[in-house]
N, C-alpha and C positions, 0 to 999 in steps of 0.2 A: 504494500500500500504506500501511497504517497510518492511513487516513482514519477519522475518528470521526464518527458521524452519530446524530442523535436521530430516531426514527421513532415514529409513532402507529398502532396497530392501529385501523382505522376501525370495526370491529365491536365489539371489546371496550373501546375507548376508553382503552387502556393505552398508556403510552409506555415505550420502552426506548432505551438508548444502546448502540451497537455500534461496535467497531473492527474493520476488515477486516485480517486478518493472514494470513501464510503458514500452511499446515496445521500445521507443527511448533509454532507459537506459539499455537494456538487453546486457549482456556480459557473455556468458556461461562459459568462462574460469575463470571468477571471481565468479561464482555461482549465478549470477543475471539473473533470468529468467522472461521473459515477462508474464504478466497475460493472454495474448492472445495465448501463446504457449500451446500445448496440456497438458503438465505436470503442467504448471501454472494454467490453467483452472481447471484441475483435483483436485488440492489442495484446491481451494477456498471453504470455508464453513466447512472445517473439523477441528477437535480438536485433541489435544494431546491424543494418545492412539488409534485413529481411523486408520483403514486400508483403503487405497485408491486404488481402482482398476483402472488401467490406460492401455488403449489399445495402443500397439506399433506394428510395422510391424511384429515382431517376435512372436506376441501373447500377451496375457494379462500379465501385471506386477502388483504386489501388493506391495505397499509402506506403511510402518507403520510410522505414525508421532510420533517420539520419544520425541521431545522437541521443545517448542516454545522458541527460543533464544531471539527474540526481537519482540515486537509489539508496534509500535509508538503511537497508540491511545487508550491505556487503558489496563486493567488487564484481560479482557476476553481472553480466550485461543483459540478462534476460529480464523481461518485464514480469513482475509477479505481484 
Protein backbone atom coordinates (compact mmCIF):
# COMPACT_ATOMS: atom_id res chain seq x y z
CA UNK A 1 0.00 0.00 0.00
CA UNK A 2 0.95 3.59 -0.60
CA UNK A 3 3.27 2.73 -3.48
CA UNK A 4 3.66 5.65 -5.88
CA UNK A 5 4.23 5.00 -9.56
CA UNK A 6 4.66 7.05 -12.74
CA UNK A 7 2.87 5.58 -15.75
CA UNK A 8 2.64 6.59 -19.42
CA UNK A 9 -0.43 6.05 -21.58
CA UNK A 10 1.02 4.49 -24.73
CA UNK A 11 -1.73 5.85 -26.99
CA UNK A 12 -2.11 9.38 -25.65
CA UNK A 13 1.58 9.69 -24.67
CA UNK A 14 0.55 11.33 -21.38
CA UNK A 15 2.16 10.58 -18.03
CA UNK A 16 0.47 10.41 -14.66
CA UNK A 17 1.61 9.69 -11.13
CA UNK A 18 -0.59 7.52 -8.94
CA UNK A 19 -0.41 6.39 -5.33
CA UNK A 20 -2.28 3.19 -4.47
CA UNK A 21 -4.33 3.69 -1.33
CA UNK A 22 -7.17 2.15 0.67
CA UNK A 23 -10.64 3.11 -0.65
CA UNK A 24 -11.28 5.55 2.20
CA UNK A 25 -8.11 7.52 1.29
CA UNK A 26 -8.79 7.77 -2.46
CA UNK A 27 -8.69 11.29 -3.92
CA UNK A 28 -8.31 11.22 -7.70
CA UNK A 29 -7.56 14.96 -7.85
CA UNK A 30 -4.48 14.24 -5.71
CA UNK A 31 -3.48 11.15 -7.71
CA UNK A 32 -4.51 8.79 -4.89
CA UNK A 33 -6.37 5.84 -6.36
CA UNK A 34 -8.06 3.03 -4.52
CA UNK A 35 -6.64 -0.44 -4.91
CA UNK A 36 -10.26 -1.47 -5.59
CA UNK A 37 -10.67 0.98 -8.51
CA UNK A 38 -10.24 -0.68 -11.91
CA UNK A 39 -6.90 1.04 -12.61
CA UNK A 40 -5.67 0.37 -9.06
CA UNK A 41 -6.45 -3.32 -9.40
CA UNK A 42 -4.89 -3.40 -12.89
CA UNK A 43 -1.56 -2.04 -11.57
CA UNK A 44 -1.13 -4.57 -8.76
CA UNK A 45 1.69 -7.04 -9.26
CA UNK A 46 3.46 -5.25 -12.11
CA UNK A 47 7.05 -3.97 -12.23
CA UNK A 48 8.89 -1.03 -13.78
CA UNK A 49 9.00 -1.53 -17.55
CA UNK A 50 5.84 -3.67 -17.67
CA UNK A 51 2.92 -2.72 -19.87
CA UNK A 52 -0.49 -2.96 -18.20
CA UNK A 53 -3.57 -3.50 -20.34
CA UNK A 54 -6.60 -1.85 -18.80
CA UNK A 55 -10.17 -2.06 -20.13
CA UNK A 56 -12.11 1.21 -20.16
CA UNK A 57 -15.51 2.06 -21.69
CA UNK A 58 -13.78 3.51 -24.77
CA UNK A 59 -11.76 0.34 -25.33
CA UNK A 60 -8.47 -1.07 -24.07
CA UNK A 61 -5.78 1.24 -22.73
CA UNK A 62 -2.13 0.34 -22.34
CA UNK A 63 -0.07 1.91 -19.59
CA UNK A 64 3.68 1.49 -19.26
CA UNK A 65 5.08 1.60 -15.74
CA UNK A 66 7.90 4.11 -16.13
CA UNK A 67 9.12 4.55 -12.57
CA UNK A 68 8.52 3.37 -9.03
CA UNK A 69 8.74 6.65 -7.16
CA UNK A 70 8.06 5.30 -3.70
CA UNK A 71 7.49 1.88 -2.16
CA UNK A 72 7.14 1.92 1.61
CA UNK A 73 8.02 -1.69 2.34
CA UNK A 74 11.32 -2.45 0.63
CA UNK A 75 13.42 -2.29 -2.47
CA UNK A 76 11.42 -4.74 -4.61
CA UNK A 77 10.12 -2.86 -7.63
CA UNK A 78 6.85 -4.79 -7.87
CA UNK A 79 3.64 -2.94 -7.02
CA UNK A 80 1.86 -4.46 -4.08
